[in-house]
C-alpha positions as CSV (number, residue, x, y, z in Angstrom):
1,M,43.1,-51.2,-8.1
2,K,39.6,-51.3,-9.5
3,N,39.4,-52.3,-13.2
4,K,38.8,-49.3,-15.4
5,S,37.0,-49.2,-18.7
6,F,37.9,-46.8,-21.5
7,L,35.8,-45.8,-24.6
8,A,37.6,-45.4,-27.9
9,F,36.1,-43.8,-31.0
10,D,38.2,-45.0,-33.9
11,L,37.2,-43.2,-37.1
12,G,38.6,-43.9,-40.6
13,A,37.8,-42.3,-43.9
14,T,35.2,-44.9,-44.8
15,S,34.0,-46.3,-41.4
16,G,34.2,-45.8,-37.7
17,R,33.8,-47.9,-34.5
18,T,33.1,-47.6,-30.8
19,I,35.4,-49.8,-28.8
20,L,35.2,-50.5,-25.1
21,G,38.6,-51.5,-23.5
22,T,39.3,-52.8,-20.0
23,I,42.6,-53.5,-18.4
24,E,42.4,-56.4,-16.0
25,N,45.3,-58.2,-14.3
26,G,47.8,-56.7,-16.7
27,R,45.9,-57.7,-19.8
28,L,43.7,-55.7,-22.2
29,Q,40.2,-56.9,-23.2
30,M,38.2,-55.1,-25.9
31,K,34.7,-55.2,-27.2
32,E,33.2,-53.5,-30.3
33,L,30.0,-51.7,-29.4
34,T,29.0,-50.0,-32.6
35,R,30.2,-49.8,-36.2
36,F,29.1,-47.2,-38.7
37,S,29.9,-45.8,-42.2
38,N,31.6,-42.5,-42.8
39,Q,30.4,-41.2,-46.2
40,I,31.7,-38.1,-47.9
41,L,29.2,-35.4,-48.9
42,Q,29.2,-34.2,-52.5
43,I,28.0,-30.6,-52.4
44,G,28.2,-28.9,-55.8
45,N,31.7,-29.5,-57.1
46,H,33.2,-30.1,-53.6
47,I,33.6,-33.1,-51.3
48,H,33.0,-32.6,-47.6
49,W,32.8,-34.6,-44.3
50,N,29.4,-34.8,-42.5
51,I,30.7,-33.7,-39.1
52,Y,27.2,-33.6,-37.7
53,S,26.5,-37.2,-38.8
54,L,29.8,-38.3,-37.1
55,F,28.7,-36.5,-33.9
56,E,25.4,-38.4,-34.0
57,R,27.3,-41.7,-34.3
58,L,29.5,-40.7,-31.3
59,K,26.3,-40.0,-29.3
60,E,25.0,-43.5,-30.3
61,G,28.3,-44.9,-29.0
62,L,27.9,-43.2,-25.7
63,V,24.4,-44.8,-25.3
64,A,25.8,-48.2,-26.3
65,A,28.5,-47.8,-23.6
66,K,25.9,-47.0,-21.0
67,R,24.1,-50.3,-21.9
68,E,27.3,-52.3,-21.0
69,G,26.7,-51.4,-17.3
70,V,30.3,-50.5,-16.6
71,E,31.9,-47.3,-15.3
72,I,33.6,-45.4,-18.1
73,A,36.8,-43.8,-16.9
74,S,37.4,-41.7,-20.1
75,I,36.7,-41.2,-23.8
76,G,39.3,-40.8,-26.6
77,I,38.9,-40.0,-30.3
78,D,41.3,-40.8,-33.2
79,T,40.7,-40.1,-36.9
80,W,42.6,-39.6,-40.2
81,G,44.9,-36.6,-40.5
82,V,45.1,-33.2,-42.3
83,D,41.4,-32.3,-42.4
84,F,39.9,-29.6,-40.2
85,V,36.9,-27.7,-39.1
86,L,36.6,-23.9,-39.0
87,L,34.9,-22.1,-36.0
88,A,33.3,-18.7,-35.9
89,E,33.8,-16.1,-33.2
90,D,30.9,-17.4,-31.2
91,G,32.2,-21.0,-31.4
92,S,29.8,-22.3,-34.0
93,I,31.0,-24.6,-36.8
94,L,31.4,-22.8,-40.2
95,G,30.1,-25.1,-43.0
96,A,30.9,-28.7,-43.7
97,P,34.7,-29.4,-43.5
98,Y,36.4,-30.2,-46.8
99,A,37.6,-33.7,-47.3
100,Y,41.2,-34.4,-48.4
101,R,40.0,-36.0,-51.6
102,D,38.4,-32.6,-52.7
103,P,40.0,-31.5,-56.0
104,H,40.4,-27.8,-54.9
105,T,44.1,-28.6,-53.8
106,I,45.2,-29.9,-57.2
107,D,48.4,-28.1,-58.2
108,I,48.1,-25.9,-55.1
109,P,51.5,-26.9,-53.6
110,E,53.3,-25.7,-56.8
111,K,51.6,-22.3,-56.5
112,Y,52.6,-22.1,-52.8
113,F,56.2,-22.9,-53.7
114,E,56.3,-19.7,-55.7
115,L,56.0,-17.9,-52.4
116,I,58.4,-20.1,-50.3
117,S,60.5,-22.9,-51.6
118,R,59.7,-26.6,-51.4
119,E,63.1,-27.2,-49.7
120,K,62.3,-24.6,-47.0
121,V,58.9,-26.0,-46.3
122,Y,60.4,-29.4,-45.8
123,E,63.3,-28.1,-43.7
124,L,60.7,-26.4,-41.4
125,T,58.3,-29.3,-41.1
126,G,60.0,-32.5,-42.2
127,I,56.7,-33.6,-43.8
128,Q,56.4,-35.0,-47.3
129,V,54.6,-32.8,-49.8
130,M,51.1,-34.0,-50.6
131,N,48.6,-31.7,-52.1
132,F,45.9,-32.4,-49.5
133,N,48.1,-31.4,-46.5
134,S,46.4,-28.8,-44.3
135,L,48.8,-26.1,-45.3
136,Y,47.7,-26.4,-49.0
137,Q,44.0,-26.8,-48.1
138,L,44.2,-23.5,-46.3
139,F,46.1,-21.9,-49.1
140,A,43.5,-23.1,-51.6
141,L,40.7,-21.6,-49.5
142,S,42.6,-18.3,-49.2
143,Q,43.3,-18.2,-52.9
144,A,39.5,-18.8,-53.6
145,N,38.7,-15.9,-51.2
146,N,36.6,-18.3,-49.2
147,S,34.2,-16.4,-47.0
148,L,34.1,-19.1,-44.3
149,L,37.9,-18.9,-43.9
150,K,37.7,-15.1,-43.7
151,S,35.1,-15.5,-40.9
152,A,37.0,-18.1,-39.0
153,K,38.5,-17.4,-35.5
154,D,39.7,-21.0,-34.8
155,M,40.6,-24.1,-36.7
156,L,40.4,-27.6,-35.2
157,F,41.5,-30.8,-36.7
158,I,38.8,-33.5,-37.0
159,P,39.4,-35.4,-33.7
160,D,39.8,-32.1,-31.9
161,A,36.6,-30.8,-33.5
162,L,34.6,-33.9,-32.4
163,A,36.1,-33.6,-28.9
164,Y,35.0,-29.9,-28.9
165,M,31.5,-31.0,-29.8
166,L,31.5,-33.4,-26.8
167,T,33.0,-31.0,-24.3
168,G,32.8,-27.4,-25.5
169,N,36.6,-27.1,-25.0
170,K,39.1,-26.4,-27.8
171,V,42.5,-28.1,-28.0
172,V,45.0,-28.8,-30.8
173,E,46.4,-32.3,-30.3
174,Y,50.1,-32.8,-31.3
175,T,50.0,-35.9,-33.4
176,V,47.2,-34.9,-35.7
177,A,48.6,-31.3,-35.9
178,S,51.9,-32.8,-37.1
179,T,50.2,-34.1,-40.3
180,S,49.4,-30.5,-41.3
181,Q,52.8,-29.5,-42.7
182,I,52.5,-26.4,-40.5
183,L,54.1,-27.8,-37.4
184,N,57.8,-27.7,-36.7
185,P,58.8,-31.1,-35.3
186,R,61.8,-29.7,-33.6
187,T,60.1,-27.0,-31.6
188,K,56.7,-28.7,-31.6
189,K,55.1,-25.4,-32.5
190,F,53.3,-24.0,-35.5
191,E,55.4,-22.0,-38.0
192,A,53.7,-18.7,-38.4
193,E,55.6,-17.9,-41.6
194,L,54.0,-20.8,-43.4
195,L,50.5,-19.7,-42.5
196,E,51.3,-16.0,-43.4
197,N,52.5,-17.1,-46.8
198,A,49.2,-19.0,-47.2
199,G,47.3,-15.8,-46.5
200,V,46.0,-17.1,-43.2
201,S,46.3,-15.5,-39.7
202,P,48.5,-17.7,-37.4
203,S,46.1,-17.0,-34.6
204,I,43.6,-19.5,-36.2
205,L,45.6,-22.3,-34.5
206,G,45.7,-22.6,-30.7
207,E,48.2,-24.0,-28.3
208,I,49.3,-27.6,-28.8
209,V,48.5,-30.3,-26.2
210,M,50.3,-33.6,-26.0
211,P,48.6,-37.1,-26.0
212,G,47.1,-37.8,-22.6
213,H,45.9,-34.2,-22.0
214,L,42.5,-33.9,-20.3
215,I,40.3,-31.9,-22.7
216,G,37.3,-31.7,-20.3
217,T,34.2,-33.6,-19.5
218,L,31.0,-34.4,-21.4
219,K,28.8,-31.4,-21.7
220,E,25.7,-31.4,-19.4
221,D,23.2,-32.3,-22.2
222,L,25.3,-35.2,-23.4
223,A,26.0,-36.4,-19.9
224,L,22.2,-36.5,-19.2
225,E,21.2,-37.9,-22.6
226,S,23.7,-40.8,-22.5
227,E,23.2,-41.3,-18.8
228,L,27.0,-41.6,-18.5
229,G,27.5,-38.5,-16.4
230,K,30.4,-36.1,-16.8
231,V,33.0,-38.5,-18.2
232,N,36.5,-37.2,-18.9
233,V,37.4,-36.7,-22.6
234,I,41.2,-37.3,-23.2
235,A,43.2,-36.0,-26.2
236,V,44.7,-39.4,-27.2
237,A,46.9,-39.7,-30.3
238,G,44.4,-38.0,-32.5
239,H,46.0,-39.2,-35.7
240,D,45.1,-42.9,-36.2
241,T,48.6,-43.9,-37.4
242,A,50.1,-42.4,-34.2
243,A,47.7,-44.4,-32.1
244,A,48.5,-47.6,-34.1
245,V,52.3,-47.1,-33.7
246,A,51.7,-46.6,-29.9
247,A,50.3,-50.1,-30.0
248,V,53.4,-51.8,-31.5
249,P,54.2,-54.5,-29.0
250,A,58.0,-54.0,-29.2
251,L,60.1,-54.7,-26.1
252,S,63.1,-52.7,-27.3
253,E,63.6,-49.6,-29.4
254,N,65.5,-51.4,-32.2
255,F,62.5,-52.0,-34.4
256,A,60.8,-50.8,-37.5
257,Y,57.0,-50.9,-38.0
258,L,54.8,-51.5,-41.0
259,S,51.2,-50.3,-40.6
260,S,49.7,-52.4,-43.3
261,G,46.4,-52.0,-45.0
262,T,45.2,-50.3,-48.2
263,W,48.2,-48.1,-47.8
264,S,51.4,-49.2,-46.0
265,L,53.4,-46.9,-43.7
266,M,56.9,-48.1,-42.8
267,G,59.0,-46.3,-40.3
268,I,60.8,-46.1,-37.0
269,E,60.2,-44.3,-33.8
270,V,62.9,-41.8,-32.9
271,K,63.4,-39.1,-30.2
272,D,64.3,-36.3,-32.7
273,P,63.1,-35.7,-36.3
274,I,65.5,-36.7,-39.2
275,I,65.5,-33.9,-41.7
276,N,68.3,-33.6,-44.3
277,E,68.9,-33.6,-48.0
278,E,68.6,-37.4,-48.3
279,T,65.3,-37.6,-46.4
280,F,64.0,-34.7,-48.6
281,A,65.0,-36.6,-51.8
282,L,63.5,-39.8,-50.6
283,N,60.3,-38.0,-49.4
284,F,60.4,-39.4,-45.9
285,T,58.1,-37.7,-43.4
286,N,58.4,-36.8,-39.7
287,E,55.1,-37.0,-37.8
288,G,54.3,-36.8,-34.1
289,G,54.2,-39.8,-31.8
290,I,53.4,-40.1,-28.1
291,E,55.7,-39.1,-25.3
292,G,57.2,-36.5,-27.6
293,T,58.6,-39.1,-30.1
294,T,58.7,-38.7,-33.9
295,R,57.4,-41.2,-36.3
296,F,59.9,-41.2,-39.1
297,L,58.2,-43.0,-42.0
298,K,57.5,-43.5,-45.7
299,N,54.1,-44.0,-47.3
300,I,54.0,-47.1,-49.6
301,T,51.1,-48.2,-51.7
302,G,49.8,-51.3,-50.0
303,M,46.9,-53.7,-50.5
304,W,45.3,-51.1,-52.8
305,L,46.8,-53.0,-55.7
306,L,45.1,-56.3,-54.8
307,E,41.8,-54.6,-53.7
308,Q,41.5,-52.9,-57.1
309,C,42.2,-56.2,-58.9
310,L,39.6,-58.0,-56.8
311,K,37.1,-55.2,-57.5
312,D,37.6,-55.7,-61.3
313,W,37.4,-59.4,-61.0
314,K,34.2,-59.1,-59.0
315,N,32.7,-57.1,-61.8
316,E,33.4,-60.1,-64.0
317,G,31.5,-62.3,-61.5
318,I,34.5,-63.8,-59.8
319,T,35.2,-63.5,-56.1
320,Y,37.9,-65.1,-53.9
321,A,38.3,-66.1,-50.3
322,Y,41.7,-65.1,-48.9
323,E,42.7,-68.7,-48.5
324,K,42.1,-69.3,-52.2
325,L,44.3,-66.3,-53.1
326,V,47.2,-67.8,-51.1
327,Q,46.7,-71.2,-52.7
328,M,46.7,-69.6,-56.1
329,T,50.2,-68.1,-55.7
330,A,51.7,-71.6,-55.4
331,T,50.5,-72.6,-58.8
332,V,52.7,-70.1,-60.8
333,P,56.5,-69.5,-61.0
334,A,58.2,-67.1,-58.6
335,F,59.5,-63.7,-59.6
336,Q,58.4,-63.8,-63.2
337,S,56.7,-60.4,-63.0
338,L,57.7,-57.6,-60.6
339,I,56.4,-54.0,-60.3
340,D,57.1,-50.9,-58.3
341,P,53.9,-50.6,-56.2
342,D,54.4,-46.8,-56.0
343,H,54.6,-46.3,-59.8
344,V,52.3,-43.4,-60.8
345,S,50.4,-45.7,-63.2
346,F,48.9,-47.6,-60.2
347,A,47.6,-44.5,-58.3
348,N,44.1,-44.7,-59.6
349,P,43.9,-46.6,-62.9
350,I,40.6,-47.4,-64.7
351,C,41.6,-51.1,-64.5
352,M,44.4,-52.3,-62.2
353,P,45.1,-55.6,-63.9
354,T,45.5,-53.7,-67.2
355,A,47.9,-51.2,-65.5
356,I,50.0,-54.0,-64.0
357,A,50.1,-55.8,-67.4
358,N,51.2,-52.7,-69.2
359,Y,54.0,-52.1,-66.6
360,C,55.3,-55.6,-67.1
361,R,55.1,-55.3,-70.9
362,S,56.9,-52.0,-70.9
363,T,59.7,-53.5,-68.7
364,G,60.2,-56.6,-70.8
365,Q,58.8,-59.1,-68.3
366,V,56.3,-61.9,-68.5
367,V,52.9,-60.3,-68.7
368,P,50.5,-61.7,-66.1
369,S,47.5,-63.2,-67.6
370,T,45.9,-65.4,-64.9
371,H,44.5,-64.1,-61.6
372,A,47.1,-66.3,-59.8
373,E,49.9,-64.5,-61.7
374,F,48.6,-61.1,-60.7
375,V,48.3,-62.0,-57.1
376,R,51.8,-63.4,-56.9
377,C,53.2,-60.4,-58.7
378,I,51.5,-58.0,-56.2
379,F,52.6,-59.9,-53.0
380,E,56.2,-60.4,-54.2
381,S,56.5,-56.8,-55.4
382,L,55.2,-55.5,-52.1
383,S,57.7,-57.6,-50.1
384,L,60.6,-56.4,-52.2
385,K,59.5,-52.7,-52.0
386,Y,59.3,-53.1,-48.2
387,N,62.9,-54.3,-48.3
388,Y,63.9,-51.3,-50.4
389,V,62.4,-48.8,-47.9
390,L,63.7,-50.8,-44.9
391,G,67.2,-50.5,-46.4
392,K,66.8,-46.7,-46.5
393,L,65.5,-46.7,-42.9
394,K,68.5,-48.8,-41.8
395,D,70.9,-46.2,-43.3
396,L,69.1,-43.3,-41.6
397,A,68.2,-44.8,-38.2
398,P,70.2,-43.9,-35.1
399,F,70.0,-47.5,-34.0
400,P,70.2,-51.0,-35.5
401,I,66.9,-52.5,-36.7
402,D,66.5,-56.1,-35.8
403,K,62.8,-56.6,-36.1
404,L,59.9,-55.5,-38.2
405,H,56.5,-55.2,-36.5
406,V,53.5,-55.5,-38.9
407,I,50.3,-54.0,-37.4
408,G,46.9,-53.3,-38.8
409,G,44.8,-55.5,-41.2
410,G,47.9,-56.7,-43.1
411,S,49.2,-58.4,-40.0
412,K,46.5,-61.1,-40.8
413,N,48.2,-62.0,-44.1
414,P,50.7,-64.8,-43.2
415,L,51.9,-65.3,-46.8
416,L,52.8,-61.6,-47.3
417,N,54.4,-61.6,-43.8
418,Q,56.5,-64.6,-44.6
419,W,57.6,-63.2,-47.9
420,T,58.4,-59.8,-46.2
421,A,60.6,-61.7,-43.7
422,N,62.3,-63.5,-46.6
423,A,62.8,-60.2,-48.6
424,T,64.1,-58.1,-45.6
425,G,66.2,-60.8,-43.9
426,I,64.9,-59.9,-40.5
427,A,62.2,-61.4,-38.2
428,V,58.6,-60.1,-38.8
429,I,56.3,-59.9,-35.8
430,A,52.7,-59.8,-36.9
431,G,50.0,-58.2,-34.7
432,P,47.9,-56.6,-33.4
433,S,45.4,-56.1,-36.3
434,E,43.3,-53.7,-34.1
435,A,46.4,-51.5,-33.4
436,T,44.6,-48.1,-33.7
437,A,41.9,-48.8,-31.2
438,I,44.3,-50.5,-28.8
439,G,46.6,-47.4,-29.0
440,N,43.7,-45.1,-28.3
441,I,42.7,-47.1,-25.2
442,M,46.2,-47.5,-23.8
443,I,46.9,-43.8,-24.0
444,Q,43.7,-43.3,-22.0
445,A,44.9,-45.9,-19.5
446,K,48.2,-44.1,-19.2
447,A,46.4,-40.8,-18.6
448,A,44.3,-42.5,-15.9
449,G,47.5,-43.8,-14.1
450,C,46.8,-47.5,-15.0
451,V,50.2,-47.7,-16.8
452,S,53.2,-45.5,-16.2
453,S,55.0,-45.5,-19.6
454,L,55.0,-46.3,-23.3
455,Q,57.1,-49.3,-22.6
456,E,54.6,-50.6,-20.0
457,M,51.8,-50.0,-22.5
458,R,53.6,-52.2,-25.0
459,Q,54.3,-54.9,-22.5
460,I,50.6,-55.2,-21.7
461,I,49.7,-55.3,-25.4
462,A,52.3,-58.0,-25.9
463,N,50.7,-60.0,-23.1
464,S,47.2,-59.4,-24.4
465,V,47.3,-60.0,-28.1
466,P,48.4,-63.2,-30.0
467,L,51.4,-62.4,-32.1
468,D,52.9,-64.5,-34.9
469,E,56.6,-64.5,-35.8
470,F,58.0,-65.1,-39.3
471,T,61.7,-65.9,-39.7
472,P,63.6,-65.3,-43.0
473,Q,63.9,-68.2,-45.4
474,E,65.7,-68.8,-48.8
475,P,68.1,-65.8,-48.5
476,V,69.9,-66.5,-51.8
477,V,66.7,-66.8,-53.8
478,W,65.3,-63.6,-52.4
479,Y,68.6,-61.7,-52.8
480,E,68.6,-62.5,-56.5
481,A,65.0,-61.5,-56.7
482,Y,65.8,-58.2,-55.1
483,Q,68.5,-57.4,-57.6
484,K,66.0,-58.1,-60.4
485,F,63.5,-55.9,-58.7
486,L,66.0,-53.0,-58.5
487,S,66.9,-53.5,-62.2
488,I,63.3,-53.5,-63.4
489,T,62.1,-50.6,-61.2
490,Q,65.3,-48.5,-61.4
491,L,64.7,-47.5,-57.8
492,K,68.4,-46.9,-57.2
493,K,68.1,-44.0,-59.6
494,E,64.7,-42.8,-58.3
495,T,64.8,-39.9,-55.8
496,Y,61.0,-39.7,-55.2
497,A,61.5,-35.9,-54.6
498,H,58.1,-35.2,-56.1
499,H,56.4,-38.5,-55.5
500,V,53.1,-38.5,-53.6
């Protein structure tokens, strides 16, 4: 079979990339063609995405792909979840789409629950309540009597909207739709009742398509301008986390994954959603995966803690290479200061080191004072919180969990990976770090017939990407540390029913 090349647009909330992927002799090769910033627009008191600027960056990516001199089999787009674009009757875009960070949804879920209970919303959707979920964004617009919403005939999530701009065809892709808190994961259809309670016509959302669906081809003008011709555009896993999980190089189903970056998402891949009183109390979420699977997961604050500390220290004129941070941790005693990474005081403090110090002071621990003590506190606490969440996953999973796959940027952190293995007591497999783009490309490859199944996709990824394995060490020491962690954080008592 002739080698095929696939173009992936991988867009995050702060930056995006154009990646070219080729499968050759059962191995995947990738090349980054463009990288660009994605900056939010402040217009008046509101925060928006510049959908037109993103479209221009996609066009530049098409031109860059042409310069590579290879035949592009297809194009796929993945982005963050929940946000959407409104379309008028004639198909034109109505205004700049709101960004999930916009304050217009503050306290909106509580107002919505006056119309329908929080418990019922979770029962119907299995999605954790976050004020920026699409359901509450729509309700906020409806409550504000927003004229654009009143004029809207269609609503497309961000990856679907960009695909529409490329092809002229409208689809609603399953994985990104699942982040909205409007989709029922059992029926894989939208719940009209939820939209009606929000004051929005259910007709605004179209029929759902699954990952691998052919949306259409590049529009005539784009085909000519880029000189690529009428290349197919595929609905991949439009939600970036779904694309990343598709790239987990697991060779059996008995695994958990940790998508590790600024935020950490820990979960399992299951055939059916898990929705019950316990998952509601623990605020677990059920999002769409590929081949009809469900990503049952929990959001955990990740490297945000360290990133904010580094930002504060940089303002003091001090910067650190990663290797130096690792060396620093060896200079201070273990487990003298532990925190719950998800405590509300760490959500967006003025000064992260001060917030951590205050938490340790209030819980009667050694208060970190040196940078090395802060770094050790963060890494140890993250490892122990991962063990806490993994324990809940083990209780709820329909299969035994014998490995933890760490993907994303955090997979390049060997110290945290080793400590996570120590804390959880199971093997940690680290990699790939470029999981989102890889998942995007492999879903296109499956749609093109280059691979036949999710399992074959994962085998190719395992053959193509260097992986590191970390085995648990010092079980007694880490068990004792975990008991201290539970005592300090009181997580056994914490239900997280209203935690975001």
